C-alpha positions as CSV (number, residue, x, y, z in Angstrom):
1,M,26.2,57.9,-24.7
2,G,27.5,57.7,-28.7
3,E,24.9,57.4,-32.1
4,G,22.5,54.7,-31.4
5,S,22.4,54.1,-28.4
6,R,19.7,52.8,-26.9
7,I,19.5,55.2,-24.3
8,T,16.8,58.6,-25.0
9,H,16.4,61.5,-23.6
10,D,12.7,63.5,-24.2
11,P,10.5,66.6,-22.3
12,L,7.5,65.1,-22.7
13,V,8.0,61.9,-22.5
14,M,8.8,60.6,-17.8
15,G,10.4,64.5,-17.7
16,G,13.1,64.1,-19.6
17,K,14.7,60.8,-17.8
18,P,16.7,58.7,-19.0
19,C,15.2,56.1,-21.0
20,I,14.5,52.8,-22.7
21,R,13.9,53.6,-26.0
22,G,11.6,56.5,-25.6
23,M,9.9,54.0,-23.6
24,R,8.2,55.3,-20.2
25,V,11.1,52.9,-18.5
26,T,13.4,54.7,-16.7
27,V,17.1,53.8,-17.1
28,G,16.6,53.9,-13.1
29,T,13.4,51.4,-12.7
30,V,15.9,48.6,-14.8
31,V,19.7,49.5,-12.6
32,E,16.9,49.1,-9.6
33,L,15.7,45.5,-11.0
34,V,18.8,44.3,-11.3
35,A,20.8,45.7,-7.9
36,S,18.3,44.2,-6.7
37,G,19.1,40.9,-7.3
38,L,16.2,40.5,-10.2
39,P,17.6,37.6,-12.8
40,W,18.0,39.5,-16.4
41,E,16.1,36.9,-17.8
42,E,12.7,37.6,-15.0
43,I,13.5,41.4,-15.5
44,L,13.0,40.7,-19.1
45,R,8.9,38.7,-17.9
46,L,8.0,40.9,-16.6
47,Y,9.0,43.8,-19.4
48,P,8.3,41.9,-22.5
49,Y,9.1,44.4,-24.5
50,L,12.2,45.2,-22.9
51,E,15.6,43.0,-24.8
52,S,18.7,42.3,-23.7
53,E,20.5,44.6,-25.0
54,D,18.3,46.9,-23.1
55,I,19.4,45.9,-19.6
56,K,23.7,46.5,-20.5
57,E,23.0,50.0,-22.2
58,A,21.3,51.1,-18.9
59,L,24.1,49.4,-17.1
60,R,26.5,51.3,-18.7
61,Y,25.1,55.0,-18.7
62,A,24.9,54.2,-15.3
63,A,27.9,53.5,-15.2
64,W,29.4,56.2,-17.4
65,R,27.5,58.9,-15.5
66,V,28.8,58.3,-12.4
67,E,31.9,58.6,-13.5
68,E,30.9,62.4,-14.5
69,V,32.6,64.9,-12.8
70,E,30.0,68.6,-11.1
71,V,32.8,71.3,-11.7
72,P,31.6,74.0,-10.4
73,L,31.2,77.5,-11.5
74,A,32.1,80.1,-9.9
75,V,29.7,83.0,-8.6
76,A,30.3,86.4,-9.5
């Protein structure tokens, strides 16, 4: 993700998993809540320190990650 992204990676926070703005809320948690059908308003009520843009950014990040292609390295 580009400069200014709300998604952060810090080995000292949640084991380096992608998180929202350095908080202990992972992208995976947000995506799972959306996928389970929870309305955004309810997510924001449960996590009052999140913002609507955080949810959008988590979904953009997840979409970007699933489009990545893993290229196997040749073993010497």
